[in-house]
N, C-alpha and C positions, 0 to 999 in steps of 0.2 A: 684709457684710449677712447677718444671721441668718435662717435659714429653718427652718420646721417639719420635723421628721424625717418621712420618708414612712412611711405605714402600709401594712401588708399587707392584702389583700382580706379584709374582714369583721372586721378588728381594731378594737377600740374602746378609747379611752383610759380611764383610771380615772375613775369617776363622782365629781363634786363636787356637793354640795347646792346651792351658790350658782349653779351653771350650770343647775340645773333649776328651782328655786323661789326667787322673790324676793318678799318682803313689804315694801312701801313704807312711808314714814312715815305715811301716812294709812290704812294697812291694806289697800291694794290688793294683790292677789295676781297675780303673773305666773308662768305655767308655760311652760317653754321646751323645745323639741324640735328636732333637726336634720331631722326628717321634714317633708314638705310635704303640703298638702291638695290633692288633685286629684279630689275627688268621693267619696272613701271615707268621709268624715265623721269624720276623726280629730280635727279641732279641737273638735268637739262631744264626742266620746268622751273625749279627754284632759281637757277641762274638767270633765266629769262625774267622772272618776276622782279628780282633784285636789280638787275641791270636796267629794267624799264623804269623803276621808281627813282633810281639814281641818275637817269639820263646818261647811261654808259653803254658802250658796245658790249655785247654779251661775253666776248672773250676776255673782257677786263675783270670778270667776276669768277672767283674760284669757290666752289661749294665743298664744304667739309661735312661729312655725314657719319654719325654714329661713334666717332672717336670720343670715348667717355671722359677723357681728360680735358677736352676743350669745348664740347658741344653742350647745349642746355639739356637738362634731364628730360627723358621721354619714356613713356610707358611701353612703346613698341610700335612696329610698323605692321599694321593690320587694319582690316575693316574699310579699306578704300578711303582712308581719312587723311592721307599725307598732305595733299594739296588743300583739302578743306581746313585742316588745322595748322600745320606748319607753313603751308603756302601762304595762308592769311597772316600768320605771325611774322613771317619774313617780309611780306608786303608792308605791313605796318612798321616794322623795324627799319626797312629801307626808306620808307616815306618820312619817318621821323628823323633818320640820319640826314636825309636831304634837307629837311627843315632846319636842322642845327647847322649844317654846312652853309646853307644859304644865309642864315643869320650872321655867321662868322664872316662870310664874304662881304655882306652889306656893311658890316662894321669896319672891316679892314679897308674897303675901298671908299667908304663914306658916301654910299649911294643907297637909294631905296631898294629893298629886296625885289620889288616888282620890276625894277629896271635892269636886272641881271638875267643873262641867258646862259644856261649850262649846256656845254657840248664836250663830250668825250673827257669828262673829268676836270673841266676848267670852267669857271664862271667868267663871263665876259661882260664888261661895262660898255656903255655907248661910246665912251671916249677912248676905247682901245685898251684900257688897263684890264689885267687879268688876275685871278686868284685860283690856283689849282687846289683840288681836293687834298693832294699831298701836303701842300703848305698849310692849309687850314687844319688838317688832322694833326700836324705837329704842334699846334697850339695846345693840345691836350686831347686825351682819348674821348671819343664819343661814348657817353655812358649815362646810366640812370634808368629808372623804371620807364617802360613803354607807356605812352598815354593811351587814352581811349581813341578808337578809330575816328570819332567825331572831332578830335582835336588836331588832326592832320589833314592835309590836302593831298589826295592821291593823284598820280599822273593820269592823263587821259588814257582811254582804252588802248590795249595792245594792237599793233598792226601785225596780222598773222603772216604776212608774206615778206621775205622768204622764210620758209620753215628753218629753224635752227637744226644743225647736226646734233645727233646724240653725243653727249660728251664722251661716253665710254665706248662708242661704236668702233673707232679705229683699233683700239687695243683688243677688243673682242674678235674682230675680223682677222687681225694679224696674229692672234694667239699670244698677245702680250699681257692679257689680263691675269692677275694673280689670284688664284683660288687657295683655300687653306692647304690643299694637297701640294702646292708649289712652295710652301714656306720651308726655308732651310735656315737653321740657327746653329751657331757654333756648339759642338759637343752634343748634338741632338740625337736622341735614341728614338726607336720606333716602338710603339706600344700597341697592345691588343688586349681586349677584355673578354672574359668568359661570362656571358649573361646567363641568367636562369632560363630554363626551357619555356617558362611562361611567367607572367607577372605574379608577384606575391610569394613565390617560393623562397625558402631559406636554405642556405648551405649547411649540410650536415657533416660532410667529410670531404677531404681533398687529398689526392695523391699527386704530387707534382714532381716525383722522382724522374720520370722519363723526360719531362719538359726541361728540367734543369740541366740535364745531360746533353741537350742538343747544342750544336755549334752556334755561337753568336748570342746565346741567351745570357743576359746580364743578371736578371733577377725575376723571381715570381713574387708578385705582391698579393698578400692575402690579409684582408682587413674585414672581419665579419663576413658579410655576404658578398663583398667585393673581391674579385679575383682578376688579376691582370698579369701580363707578361711584358718585360722590357728586353729588347734585343737590338743588335746593331743594324739589322735590316728588317724590312717589313715582312718578307716571306718567312724569316726565322721566327718572328713573333707569332705569326699566324700558325706556323707548324707547331710551335710550343703550346699554344692554346688548344689546338686539336689533340695534343698528347696528354692534356690534363684529364684526370679521372675524378669526377665529382658526383656526389650524391646530394639530392635536394629533397626537402620535406614539402608536404602540402601546405598551402596557405593557412595562416592562423586567423581565428576570429570569423565572424559572420560578415557577409558582404554588406556594403553600404545600402541602407534602405532607399527605395526610390523616392524621388522628390516630385511633388505634385505642384503645378502652377496653373493659375487661371489667367489666360492672356486677354480674353474678352468674354464678358457675360452680360448679354442684354436680357431684358425681361420677356417672358412669354414666348420663348423659343419653341417650346413644345406645341403651344397653340398655333404658332405661325406654320410650323411644319405640318401639323394635322389639317390645317385649313386649305392646303394647296391642292391644285388640280393634279400636279405631277410631283411625285416624291421619289428620290433616288438615293442610293447608298453605294459606296465603293471603298475599297481598301487598296493602298499603294505601298510599295516597298522599294527602298534603295539600299544596297548592300555596303559593307565596308569596302573602301577603296584606299589605295596607297597614294602618298604624295608623289612617288615615282620620280624623284629628282634624277636628272640625267647622270649627274655625278653622285656616288654614294657620299654619306656624311664624312667629314674630316675636321680635325681641329689640331692646332699646335698650342702648347702651353709651356711657359718658362716660369716656374714657381721658385721663388727664393724666400729666405727668411723675412726679408723686408718688403716683399711685394710680389706681384705676378703680372706677366704680360700674356694676353690671350689673343691668338690669331685665328679668327673664326668666321663662319658664315652664320649670322644670327639675325633674327628680326627684333630681338630684345637685348640690345647691348647693355643697358643699365640693369635689367632683370638678371642677366647672366653675371654681370659684375657683382651684384649683391649676393647671388647664390654662391659664387666662387669665394667671396669674402667670408661668408658664413662657414663654408667647408674648411677654409684655410685659417680661420680665426684672425683675419686681417681687417683693417679698416677699409671700407669700400674705396676710398680715395687712393689706396695703394694697389688696387687691382686695375689694370689698364687694358681695356678691350679695343682691339684693332680689327674692325670689320673688313673682311676680304670679299672678293667677288663671289656672288652666289650662282648656283647652277639650276635654279628653278625649284623653289621649296614650297610656295603656296600655302603657308601656314606651318609647315614642318620645321621652319627655322626658329620657331619659338621654344622648342623643347630643349635643345642643347645637350643631348645625351653624349655625343662624341666629345664635346668640349669638357663635360664633367669627367669622362674617362681620362682625357689628357691631363686635366688638372690633378686628379688623384695620383696618376702614375708619375707625373713630374714632381709632385711633392715627395713621393716615396724615393725617387731616384736622385733628387737634388740636381737634375739636369733637364734641359728642354726635351719635350717628348711630342712626337707627331703621331696621332691616331688616325687611321683610315679604315673605315668599314668596308667589307666586301659587299657585293650586290645582294647576296643572300641575307647578310645581316641588315642591310638597308630595308629589306622587306620585313624581316622578322623582328627587328628591334625598334623600328620607327613606329610611332603612334599612327593610327589609321583614322580615316574619316569614319565617324559613327554610322551604324546602320540607322534607318528611320522607317517607321511604319506610320501611316496616316489613315485613319478611318473617317470618312467624310460623308455627311448626309445633307442633302439640300432639297428645296422645294420651290416649284415655279407656279405662280398663280395663273388665272385664266387670261390675264393681260400680257403674259409673257415676261413678267418681272419675277425675279427671285425674291421670295418673301422670308425665307429662313435658311440658315446655314449653321451646321454644327460640325466641328472637327476635333478629333482627339489624336494628338501626336505622341508617339512613343519613340524615344531615341536615347542616346548616351551623352555624356558630357562633351561639349564642343569647346573645351578650354584647355589651357596648358597645365593647370594645377590639378593635382589629385585630390580626391575627397569631395565632400559635399560643398555646394556653392549656394549662395542666397537665391531665393526664387527670382528676384529681379535680374540677377546675372544669368540665370538659366533661361529666362524669357528672352534676354537680349542675344543669347548665343544659340542654345538648342531650340529655342522657339522663334528664331529669326525668320521673318516673312511667313509665319504660319497664319497670320491674319491677312486675308486677301485685301488688295487696295481698292476694292469696289464697294458700292453701297448694296449690300446683299440682304437688306431687311434686318430681321432679328438674328443676331449672331452669338454663338457660344463656341469659343476656341480654348481648349485645355491642353496641357502638356504633362507628360510623365518622363522624367529623366532617370534612367537606371544604369548602373555600371555594366559595361560589356565584359566579355570573357578576356578581351585583350585591351591593351592601352589605346585610348582614343584621345584626339586632341583637335585643335582648330584646323580647319581646312578652308581653302579658298571659298569665300562667301558663308562660312560656317554652315548653319542648317538651311540657309536660304534656298540653295539650288534644289535639295531634296523636297523641301516644303512647297516650292513653286512647281516642281514636277507634279506633285499631287494635286494642288489646288487648281492649276491651269489645265491639267488633264480633266479634272472634274468639271470645269467650266465648259469645256467642249462636250462632255457627256450630257450636261444639262441642255446645252444648245441643241444637240441632236434630238433629245426627247421632246423639247419644246418646238421643234421644227423651225429653229432660227439659225441664221448664219452666225458662226462663231465670233466674227468681228462685230456684227450688229449687237449680239448679246452683251459683249463687253462694253460697247459704247453706251448702251442703255443704262449700264450700271456704273459708268465712270463719271463721277461728279467732279473730280479734280481736273481742271482745264489742261494742266500739263500732261496728265495721263491720257486724256482724250487726244491731245495733239500728237503724241508719239504713236498712238494707235492709228489715227487717221493717216499719219505720214507713212507708216510702214505699209498700210493698205494701198496707198498710192504707189509707193516704190515697187511693190510686188504685183501691181495690177490685180489686186485681190478679187475684185468683182468678176474678172474674166479668167480666173485661174483654172487650169485643167485639173480634173479629179477622176481617178480611175485608170484602168489599163496600166497599172503599175507605176503611175506617176501622179504626184499631187503635192499639196501645200498644207502646212499647219502653222498655227499662230500661238504665241504666248506673250505675256507682258508682266512687268513687275515695277515696283519702286524700291530701290535698294539704297539705303543710306542717303536718301534725298535725290538720287539719280533715277530718272525715268527711262525705261528701256522696253521697247516692243520689238519682237523678232518674228520673222516668217522664215520657215525652213521649207525648201523644196526637196522632196525625196523621190527616189526610184526604188521599188521593192520587187525583187525577183520572185518567181513562184516558190523557190526554196525558203523564202523569208529573209534573204539577205538585204539589208538596208544600205543604200548608197545616198550620200548627201549631194544634192546638186548645187543650188544657189542658196545663200542666206542673205536676208535683208534685215538691217537693224536700224531703228530710229531711236536716237538717244538724246536726252536733255540732261546735261550735267551742270547746268548753270554756266557761268562765265568760263570760257575755254582759255587756257594759258598756252598749251602746246598741242594744237589740233592733230598733228601727225602722230605724236606720241599717244594721244587719246585714242585715235583710230587703231593704232597697233594694239592697245590694251583691249579694246572691244574685239578685234579680230582674234587675238590670242586667247581671250576668254572663251569665245565661241569654239575655237579649235580644241581647246583642252576639254571643255564640257562635252563636245561631240564625242571625244574619246571615252569619257566616263559613260556616256549614254549608250554607246554601241559595243564597247569591248570590256571595260574594266570591272574587276571584282577580286577582292582579296579572299583567299580560301582560308577558313579557320576550322580546326578540328580539335575538340577537347581542350579548348582554351589556348591552342597553339596555332600560330600562323604557318601554314604549310606551303604557301607561295614562296618560291626561292629565286626566281629569275624571270626574264622577259618571255621565255617559252611558255610559262604557265601564268603569265600576267601580260597579255597582249595589250599594246597601246596603239593608237592611230599612227599611221605613217603617212608619207607624202601621197601614197596611192589613195588614201582615204579622205584626203582634204577636199572640201567642196570646190567646185570649179570657179566660184566667185563669191566674195563676201562684200556686199555693198553697205557702207555705213553712212548715215546722214545725221548730222547734229542739228537739232532744232532747239534754240535756247534764246533767252533774253540776256544781253550782255551785262545788265545791271543785277542779275541774280547771282548771289555768291556761288563760288565753285563748290562742287561736291565731288565725291570719289568716282574714279573711272576704272580702277584696277580689277574690280570684281563683277560689276553689274552685267557685263556681256556674257558671263558664264552662267547666269542664274536662269533665264527663261528657256534656253535652247533645248534642254532635254524634253520639256513639255511640248515645245514647238515640233520637234522631231516625232515624238510619240503621237501627237495629234495628226501630223501629216501621214504617218503610217496607217492610222485608223481611217483617215479620209480616203486613202488609196485602196486599202484592202478590207476594211471593216473589222480589222483585228485591233481590239482595244487591249493593249498590253500595259498592265499596271505595275510591272516589276522590271527594274533595270538589272543588267544591261539588255538591250534589245538584240539579243543574239538570234541568228536565223531560225534555230529550232524553236525558240520561244515564240517568235513572231508567226512562224508557220502553224504552230499548234493552236494559236489564237484565231487563225483565219476561219471565217464561217464556211 
């Protein structure tokens, strides 16, 4: 049985035109990407890119995402890289397809290519003769390796008005979107799994007598440490799982030793710190938080001897395909992943635990199975964002410049896989944005990655938001000690012109120089560079005497390079700010003795409409010739520090631990 060769992390196969762009016999255009849509608007953005390069109306292009049988291989949708990677690949493929079509049209009509004009899928010659894309495509498929970008001519810049409608918006608003929970297959059973009380435990004994006697129960599946129930209805499966009596052992073996990584190490850091006029040290902490998807995880699987179909919400269709193939001893090409609508996963869609439950239960039953977690299971079984501690030391010279900076970050793995990872991967994930984007003199930034008591995984922005909360809070602390304005301090050390531009722009937007401070009302600032996107944010807060923080307005200046879908980009920045505001003010997963004790929204409050800021103003400042970078995560990265800095400016309370609950803020007030 032939199998696909495994790929290294981040490795992409050679690009072929026919895997990206297909023009059917009637002229229909299909654009394909291994990425998935989960709120970032890439289906709309990709459609716009392809339509623009092919000189077509946007509605003439259909985008297929994540269907493993037809789309090109992809490592997963994460890191705010969809437009940066697949957007660029689709742009190149569409431009190359246009070049081939233009060549065919020129040959058919016997005219120079420069004398043809393309409108709505038809090439027009000056003498009135025409050649449609459909006719030209019927001469043979558009195929072959994609050339270098320098070998094609791209269409002139996009006209941003009018804004395109989101492709999936109507279905979402009308309740027509299909989530994994909505999948119904002939003969389908409902499944539920009994998880261990905490990671690493092994099953010692199982009494399933009571479960098997319940109405509607079809079978109890017991394979090693895996225990699940199959029933005719969901509530029957859940009741049966609750009737199982299991004994679990303690984990075997020693925990994985911590990994140490050096992210930056300049010479003479100790000397630089010792020479300074002002020297300061502080420690910051962010807790575990949940992905908190509005819908709990669900997946449907139809496993047969000759293959399997998976109906899932996943960020990694090909990764899940390969995991399923290994479990089922199938060739990966015989496992078909069908991505369904997501309900907000922010990194949690890379783990696939509900899908693996459904796969194993369907294999045992020989019938399709739908697994739906409860809300309590979603909190207790899902991987969490790692906690992070950062100890930072910095020094300011007599001229007001920072001359030395040392940071040591301790956190957990910010990846989907279990076990030890290479130092370079740890630096890219757990160490993301630990090195500030400023010229801070001699710098020493190190990282320790250790296993948590619970399962951790990737989360929106990985470690960037916690690291920037620490470093940007520290920048304000240094500014206060040096008697400098926080914006002025950052501008003094921002040598990157794009970083300076977003800082200056957000200062103008917020009228920073005339901002009110004190009497319960004030402003805070933070900035970052995330995956090539520059973002500076100012938060306006109101703080009551009891320490309750309310967000007023938020200003965001963003440079993401060439914009493709401005309205979608603005929505992503706004959404990131709102979600991160919730992390900052409310969210924390409770853990006791290696077990997650959080069970529902009552003990895991999230922001509601009442907590939303009264206004979020987003301004994009960019050069149209600069390649597009990611927009899905950058907005969420600086806001925690901006809010914490605003709270300190208003009250004098420097809170270095999230969330900023009223009691914590009040206790820190001088």
